[in-house]
C-alpha distance (Angstrom), angle and dihedral (degrees) to the residues before:
residue distance angle dihedral
N1 . . .
M2 3.80 . .
C3 3.80 91.3 .
W4 3.82 91.2 46.2
I5 3.81 92.3 52.5
L6 3.80 90.9 50.4
M7 3.80 94.1 46.4
H8 3.81 94.8 45.6
P9 3.82 105.5 36.0
E10 3.80 93.1 158.4
S11 3.82 93.3 56.7
K12 3.80 121.1 90.3
H13 3.80 92.3 -163.2
A14 3.80 131.9 47.1
T15 3.79 95.2 -117.0
L16 3.77 128.0 137.9
P17 3.81 115.3 -98.2
A18 3.76 119.4 -112.8
L19 3.80 112.2 -78.5
E20 3.81 93.1 -113.1
E21 3.83 89.7 54.7
S22 3.81 93.6 58.5
A23 3.78 130.7 92.3
N24 3.81 123.9 -126.9
V25 3.77 92.6 18.7
N26 3.77 111.0 173.6
T27 3.79 102.5 -123.0
N28 3.79 92.4 179.8
P29 3.82 109.0 64.4
K30 3.84 90.1 -162.1
N31 3.80 89.0 68.3
D32 3.76 117.5 77.5
D33 3.81 107.3 -136.4
P34 3.83 108.6 -173.2
L35 3.82 94.1 -170.5
P36 3.80 120.5 100.3
P37 3.81 113.5 -116.8
A38 3.82 98.0 -100.1
L39 3.80 98.2 39.3
M40 3.80 119.3 108.0
S41 3.77 115.3 -123.4
D42 3.79 91.8 -121.7
V43 3.80 99.7 45.5
E44 3.75 111.3 164.2
H45 3.80 112.4 -146.9
A46 3.77 89.3 -170.0
F47 3.78 101.7 126.0
V48 3.79 87.3 -139.7
R49 3.80 115.4 -164.3
S50 3.81 121.9 -141.1
D51 3.80 118.5 -113.6
D52 3.82 91.0 -104.1
G53 3.84 90.4 51.0
N54 3.81 94.1 -126.3
F55 3.82 100.7 105.8
I56 3.80 134.3 47.4
A57 3.81 120.8 -160.2
I58 3.79 107.8 -146.9
D59 3.82 105.6 -179.3
R60 3.77 141.7 -9.6
Y61 3.81 118.0 -133.0
L62 3.77 145.2 172.8
V63 3.79 103.6 -118.0
H64 3.81 128.1 -165.0
F65 3.82 103.8 -128.5
K66 3.80 130.5 160.8
G67 3.80 92.2 -10.5
K68 3.81 98.1 -49.9
Q69 3.78 140.6 73.5
V70 3.79 116.8 -102.9
I71 3.79 135.2 177.3
G72 3.79 111.3 -99.4
V73 3.80 136.0 -176.5
L74 3.79 121.3 -152.7
G75 3.78 112.6 -153.4
D76 3.77 148.5 138.5
G77 3.78 135.3 -126.8
L78 3.77 140.9 47.2
L79 3.78 117.5 -25.1
P80 3.79 128.2 -176.5
I81 3.81 97.8 -101.1
T82 3.78 137.8 142.8
I83 3.80 118.6 -136.6
S84 3.80 113.0 -163.1
K85 3.78 140.0 154.6
N86 3.78 123.2 -110.3
A87 3.83 125.2 -141.3
N88 3.83 90.1 -81.0
G89 3.81 92.3 53.4
K90 3.82 92.9 -109.0
E91 3.80 115.0 139.9
T92 3.78 117.5 -118.2
V93 3.79 128.9 -167.7
Q94 3.79 121.5 -142.9
A95 3.80 123.9 -170.6
D96 3.80 113.4 -130.2
F97 3.80 91.5 -159.7
T98 3.80 137.6 60.9
C99 3.81 138.9 -134.1
S100 3.80 126.7 -120.4
Y101 3.80 126.1 -173.4
G102 3.80 124.3 170.7
D103 3.81 109.9 -45.2
E104 3.82 93.0 -10.2
H105 3.81 112.2 93.3
N106 3.82 136.4 -176.1
S107 3.78 96.5 5.6
P108 3.83 114.0 169.3
A109 3.79 118.2 -98.3
T110 3.80 127.8 -144.2
V111 3.81 118.9 -150.9
I112 3.80 121.1 -154.7
L113 3.79 115.7 -164.6
M114 3.79 129.0 -170.9
K115 3.78 112.6 -95.3
G116 3.77 112.8 -137.2
H117 3.77 135.6 172.0
Q118 3.82 91.3 -75.0
S119 3.79 133.7 50.1
Y120 3.80 122.3 -70.2
T121 3.80 87.5 -113.6
D122 3.80 92.2 55.9
H123 3.80 95.2 44.3
Y124 3.83 94.6 42.6
Y125 3.81 103.6 36.9
N126 3.79 114.0 9.9
N127 3.81 108.1 40.7
G128 3.79 122.4 76.3
E129 3.81 96.3 23.6
R130 3.80 91.4 144.6
Y131 3.81 91.9 65.4
R132 3.83 93.3 67.0
T133 3.79 94.7 -148.8
P134 3.79 131.4 116.6
F135 3.82 91.0 -134.2
S136 3.81 136.2 83.6
T137 3.79 114.1 -75.3
N138 3.74 143.8 171.2
G139 3.78 111.8 -77.1
D140 3.80 99.1 66.8
R141 3.81 97.7 -67.7
F142 3.80 105.7 145.9
R143 3.79 112.5 -173.2
T144 3.78 99.0 147.2
S145 3.78 107.7 117.6
L146 3.75 143.8 175.0
I147 3.79 114.4 -138.4
L148 3.79 115.1 -157.8
C149 3.79 122.6 -161.0
E150 3.79 94.5 -163.1
K151 3.79 99.9 176.3
L152 3.81 98.7 47.3
R153 3.80 116.9 102.3
Y154 3.79 116.9 -134.6
D155 3.80 110.2 -147.0
R156 3.81 109.1 -149.0
S157 3.81 91.5 -171.3
L158 3.82 93.4 70.0
S159 3.77 117.0 97.9
R160 3.81 91.2 -161.1
H161 3.78 119.3 31.3
P162 3.80 127.1 -146.0
P163 3.81 117.2 -111.7
L164 3.76 119.2 -86.7
V165 3.81 109.1 -128.6
L166 3.80 124.8 -162.8
R167 3.82 112.6 -167.1
S168 3.80 138.6 166.0
D169 3.81 119.5 -135.4
D170 3.81 91.9 -116.0
G171 3.83 91.4 52.1
K172 3.81 93.8 -125.2
F173 3.80 91.5 115.9
Q174 3.79 122.3 47.5
I175 3.77 135.3 147.9
T176 3.80 129.0 173.5
């Protein structure tokens, strides 16, 4: 359920999207496509750790977001983000890193965090201090996130895809 909520932030219910809104849909029923509808064909289940050791990328997906399909990374841990409040007092999350993929470099990233019964700041930074880990824990620390690289173009015609690189401007955070 946690993954579903992150991958479908505009949905109030954990229901499958319409077939035509899914990626990698098997349009020929004679073919056996073992991939779930939203999964990219080159998903890397590598559990890759960022250079600073504070974030683990679990999987890479194509995610239906704001009416289009975008490249997304599901992961857990501390990311370079800024959590602030807008004029209405609503918390917003800004990624302090960019996405690069093939010839496309420094594309903006969008970070979606789990919304709990407390503020993003409390769930992301303040809760769970006693566990001394950069990752999600018991005690209301939510650090599971979905990173969306909305402007990158995924080329389905490639048989081997270039690496997806997430990197902060200061170079302290990087994951490939």
